[in-house]
C-alpha positions in Angstrom: 105.4 98.9 87.7 102.9 101.7 88.3 101.4 99.6 91.1 104.8 99.0 92.7 105.6 102.7 92.6 102.2 103.7 94.0 102.6 101.1 96.8 106.1 102.3 97.6 105.0 105.9 98.0 102.1 104.9 100.2 104.1 102.6 102.5 106.9 105.2 102.9 104.4 108.0 103.6 102.5 105.9 106.2 105.7 104.9 108.1 105.8 106.6 111.6 108.9 108.5 112.3 108.3 109.7 115.9 110.9 107.2 117.2 114.0 106.4 115.1 116.6 104.0 116.4 120.2 105.3 116.8 121.3 102.2 114.8 120.4 104.3 111.7 123.4 106.5 112.4 125.7 103.5 112.5 125.1 102.5 108.9 127.4 104.0 106.2 124.6 104.8 103.8 127.0 106.2 101.2 128.0 102.6 100.3 126.7 101.3 97.0 125.5 98.0 98.5 124.2 97.5 102.0 122.7 94.4 103.6 120.7 94.6 106.9 120.0 91.3 108.6 118.2 90.4 111.8 115.6 88.1 113.4 112.0 88.5 112.3 110.3 91.3 114.0 113.3 93.4 115.1 112.4 96.3 112.8 114.4 96.0 109.6 111.6 97.2 107.4 110.7 100.1 109.6 114.4 101.2 109.8 114.8 101.4 106.0 111.5 103.1 105.5 112.3 105.7 108.1 115.6 106.4 106.4 113.9 106.9 103.1 111.2 109.1 104.6 113.6 111.3 106.6 116.8 111.4 104.5 115.9 110.8 100.9 112.9 113.1 100.4 114.4 114.6 97.3 115.8 111.5 95.7 114.3 109.1 93.2 113.9 106.1 95.4 111.7 103.0 95.4 111.0 100.4 98.1 109.6 97.0 97.4 109.4 93.7 99.2 110.4 90.6 97.2 107.5 88.5 98.5 105.1 90.9 96.6 102.9 88.8 94.2 104.3 90.9 91.4 107.6 89.0 91.6 105.8 85.7 91.2 105.8 86.4 87.5 108.4 89.2 87.0 112.1 89.2 87.5 113.5 91.5 90.1 116.5 92.5 87.9 114.2 93.4 85.0 112.1 95.5 87.3 115.0 97.4 88.7 116.5 98.0 85.3 113.2 99.5 84.1 113.2 101.9 87.1 116.8 102.8 86.3 115.8 103.8 82.8 113.1 106.0 84.5 115.8 107.8 86.5 115.6 106.0 89.8 118.9 105.5 91.6 118.0 104.3 95.1 116.6 100.8 95.5 115.4 99.3 98.8 114.7 95.6 98.5 113.0 94.0 101.5 112.8 90.2 102.4 115.3 89.2 99.7 115.5 85.7 100.9 112.0 85.0 99.6 113.2 85.5 96.0 115.2 82.6 94.8 117.7 84.4 92.5 118.2 87.4 94.8 121.9 87.1 95.3 122.8 86.6 91.7 120.6 89.4 90.4 121.8 91.9 93.1 125.4 91.0 92.2 124.7 91.7 88.5 123.0 95.0 89.2 125.8 96.1 91.5 128.5 95.2 89.0 126.7 96.7 86.0 125.3 99.9 87.3 127.9 102.0 89.1 125.6 105.0 89.9 122.8 103.2 91.8 122.6 102.3 95.5 121.0 99.1 96.8 119.9 98.4 100.3 118.5 94.9 101.0 117.2 93.1 104.1 117.0 89.5 105.1 116.1 87.6 108.3 119.5 86.3 109.3 123.1 85.8 108.3 122.2 82.6 106.7 120.0 84.5 104.2 122.5 87.1 103.3 125.8 85.2 102.9 124.6 81.8 101.7 122.9 82.7 98.4 124.0 81.2 95.1 126.5 84.2 94.9 128.5 85.4 97.9 127.8 89.1 98.4 129.8 89.5 101.6 132.8 91.0 99.7 130.7 93.5 97.9 128.2 94.5 100.5 128.4 96.2 103.9 126.5 93.9 106.2 124.8 95.0 109.4 123.1 93.0 112.1 120.1 94.8 113.6 119.3 93.6 117.1 116.0 94.0 118.9 115.5 97.0 121.2 117.9 97.5 124.1 116.4 98.5 127.4 117.7 102.0 126.7 115.9 102.1 123.3 112.7 100.7 124.9 112.7 103.6 127.4 113.2 106.1 124.6 110.4 104.4 122.6 107.8 104.6 125.4 108.8 107.8 127.2 110.5 110.0 124.6 113.5 110.3 126.9 116.8 110.2 125.0 119.8 108.6 126.8 123.2 107.9 125.3 124.6 104.4 125.0 127.7 103.5 127.1 130.6 101.1 126.5 131.0 98.3 129.0 134.2 99.9 130.3 132.3 103.2 130.9 129.6 101.3 132.9 132.2 99.3 135.0 134.1 102.5 135.9 131.4 105.0 136.3 128.2 103.0 136.9 127.2 105.0 140.0 127.4 108.4 138.3 125.7 107.0 135.1 122.8 105.5 137.2 122.4 108.7 139.1 122.0 110.7 136.0 119.5 108.3 134.4 117.4 108.0 137.6 117.1 111.8 137.7 114.9 111.5 134.6 113.2 108.1 135.0 112.6 105.3 137.5 114.0 102.3 135.6 111.9 99.7 137.4 108.7 101.4 136.2 109.7 100.0 132.7 112.0 97.1 133.3 109.4 94.4 133.9 107.4 95.3 130.8 110.6 95.3 128.8 111.6 91.9 129.9 108.1 90.6 129.0 107.5 92.3 125.7 110.0 95.1 125.0 112.6 93.5 122.8 110.6 93.6 119.5 109.4 97.0 118.4 106.0 95.7 117.3 104.9 95.6 120.9 103.5 99.2 120.4 101.1 98.1 117.7 98.9 95.8 119.8 100.3 95.1 123.3 97.5 92.7 124.2 98.4 90.4 121.3 102.1 90.7 121.5 102.9 87.1 122.5 100.6 85.7 119.9 102.3 87.8 117.2 105.7 86.7 118.5 104.7 83.1 118.4 103.5 83.6 114.8 106.9 85.2 113.9 108.7 82.2 115.3 106.6 79.8 113.4 107.1 81.7 110.2 110.8 81.6 110.7 110.7 77.8 111.3 108.1 76.9 108.7 109.0 79.4 105.9 112.3 81.2 106.2 114.6 78.4 107.2 113.2 75.9 104.7 113.5 78.5 101.9 117.1 79.3 102.7 118.5 76.0 103.9 116.4 73.7 101.6 115.2 71.7 104.6 112.2 69.4 104.4 109.0 69.5 106.5 110.2 66.6 108.6 113.3 68.6 109.6 111.0 71.5 110.5 109.2 69.2 112.9 112.6 68.2 114.4 113.6 71.8 114.8 110.3 72.5 116.7 111.0 69.5 119.0 114.5 70.7 119.7 113.2 74.2 120.4 110.6 72.7 122.8 113.3 70.9 124.7 115.4 74.1 125.0 112.5 76.3 125.9 111.5 74.2 128.8 115.0 73.8 130.2 117.0 76.9 129.2 119.4 77.9 130.4 120.9 74.5 130.7 124.0 72.5 129.8 122.8 70.3 127.0 123.4 66.6 126.8 123.8 66.3 123.0 123.6 62.6 123.0 120.4 62.4 125.0 118.7 65.2 123.0 119.7 63.6 119.6 118.2 60.3 120.7 115.0 62.0 121.9 114.6 63.8 118.5 115.9 60.8 116.6 118.7 62.5 114.7 122.5 62.2 114.7 124.7 64.2 117.1 126.2 66.2 114.3 122.8 67.0 112.8 121.6 68.2 116.2 124.5 70.6 116.6 123.8 71.9 113.1 120.1 72.4 113.8 120.8 74.2 117.1 123.0 76.5 115.0 120.1 77.2 112.7 117.9 78.2 115.7 120.7 80.5 116.9 121.1 82.1 113.5 117.4 82.7 113.3 117.6 84.7 116.5 115.6 82.2 118.7 118.3 80.8 120.9 121.8 81.8 122.2 124.7 79.3 122.7 127.4 79.9 125.2 130.8 78.3 124.6 133.9 78.1 126.7 135.9 80.2 124.3 135.6 82.0 121.0 137.0 79.1 118.9 133.9 77.1 119.6 131.6 79.6 117.9 130.8 78.6 114.4 132.1 75.0 114.8 130.6 71.7 115.7 131.8 72.1 119.3 129.2 71.4 121.9 127.9 74.6 123.8 128.4 74.7 127.5 125.0 76.4 127.9 122.0 77.2 125.8 119.6 80.2 126.4 116.6 81.5 124.6 117.8 84.6 122.7 115.9 87.2 124.8 113.6 87.3 127.7 110.5 88.0 125.6 110.9 84.5 124.2 110.8 83.0 127.7 107.3 84.4 128.2 106.3 83.2 124.8 107.7 79.7 124.7 108.5 78.6 128.2 106.4 77.5 131.2 109.3 78.5 133.4 108.7 82.3 133.2 108.2 82.6 136.9 111.9 81.8 137.5 113.3 85.3 137.7 116.9 84.0 137.7 116.4 82.6 134.2 114.9 85.9 133.0 117.8 87.9 134.5 120.5 85.8 133.0 118.8 85.8 129.6 118.5 89.6 129.7 122.2 89.9 130.6 123.7 87.6 127.9 121.4 89.1 125.3 122.4 92.7 126.0 126.1 92.0 126.6 126.5 89.9 123.4 125.4 92.6 121.1 128.5 94.7 121.6 130.9 92.2 123.4 132.1 88.6 123.2 130.6 86.5 125.9 131.9 83.1 126.9 131.4 80.5 129.6 133.7 80.9 132.6 135.1 78.3 135.0 133.5 80.4 137.9 130.6 82.8 137.7 128.0 83.3 135.0 129.6 85.1 132.1 133.2 86.0 131.0 133.2 89.0 128.7 135.9 89.9 126.2 138.1 87.4 128.0 138.6 89.9 130.8 135.5 90.8 132.9 133.7 88.2 135.0 130.1 88.6 136.0 127.8 86.9 138.5 124.0 87.7 138.1 121.6 87.7 140.9 119.2 89.6 143.2 119.9 92.7 145.3 121.5 90.6 148.1 123.8 88.7 145.8 127.3 88.5 147.2 130.7 88.0 145.6 131.4 84.8 147.4 131.5 82.7 144.3 133.9 85.1 142.5 135.7 86.4 145.5 139.4 87.4 144.9 139.1 87.3 141.1 140.3 90.4 139.3 137.8 92.4 137.2 134.8 90.5 138.7 131.4 92.2 139.2 127.9 91.5 140.5 125.0 92.4 138.3 122.2 92.8 140.9 118.5 93.1 140.3 116.1 95.4 142.3 118.6 98.1 142.9 118.5 101.5 141.1 122.1 102.6 141.9 125.0 100.3 142.7 128.1 100.6 144.8 131.6 99.3 144.4 131.6 96.2 142.2 127.8 95.7 142.5 126.1 97.1 139.4 122.4 97.4 138.8 121.4 94.8 136.2 119.1 97.2 134.3 122.1 99.3 133.4 123.5 96.6 131.2 120.5 97.5 128.9 122.3 100.8 128.1 125.2 99.2 126.1 123.6 100.0 122.7 
């Protein structure tokens, strides 16, 4: 226990706090049980360590990760109870999915000790809601995305800009863009963001970013998913084959039958495995309506989750149209519901229609449709129903 405490103090003290994400303010930290999920590399650990360092300086708090070798031979619940006896009341448990009895033991701690607070993290919704005990009714669950373009600018420049709702941007995009461009030139940063700005660890070693991202993907496929879904090594190989097909074709309308034959699995298994890849934060499915989400319905289109993954996994990164669309669906879907329309590229909240393109993109394809807009690249400030695509990065 002394080693855990010493390690906790050191990690907390060494955590940088020069840039803190606004997501921290969205969490109701007063809750007794909080779960934070997200794809590997989006900054869950840093977020909770920064909260401890900046908000809990005078509390008896401990942080530990459940893949620490200490827990190979010691039960987490026994460890926490020993710290409770020593007067600790805040517990931050990282990487809970790597400890087999995490959900049951957290439930028992929550139900037994009314005066403690537990914050735990896991790599996806699969990890947090599909343990041996369902904690979803006890815990407040939050989904931490990667950096928005707005957050990336704050990270690298120190400039602080507010987030805007989609409605604000649609109604006032000219004024908003004018205010932002008084402070920064968006295209000085946009290309780098698309390449390596979604995952906060880009600041640690920019030259090795893509190698680290590839390693994070492999760890998700080879370790995290097998541990949580009890899948075998042969299924991991099939997941990699499916991802390879998607990476070289996305965005595309999948032929489920052909892909399943190519990977040598059933159609239903393919749909399930594609869902695994989406839950892991690697791909994004686009359905015709909300009812398809979470079912065995075939997606109309499949994208990689964010543009950084294109540069990491695909040989098609020179196709700027693919990069633009991937950026747009990634940023829109964090705060809105995005579905596949009959015309145009994206239907948002069943109301707003978007077509994505370059600065000369016209409304020909969506002409005459109410609440339709062009998201145009290579323009700093829009006009009328043409909005600069970079501004969609200010939604969160």
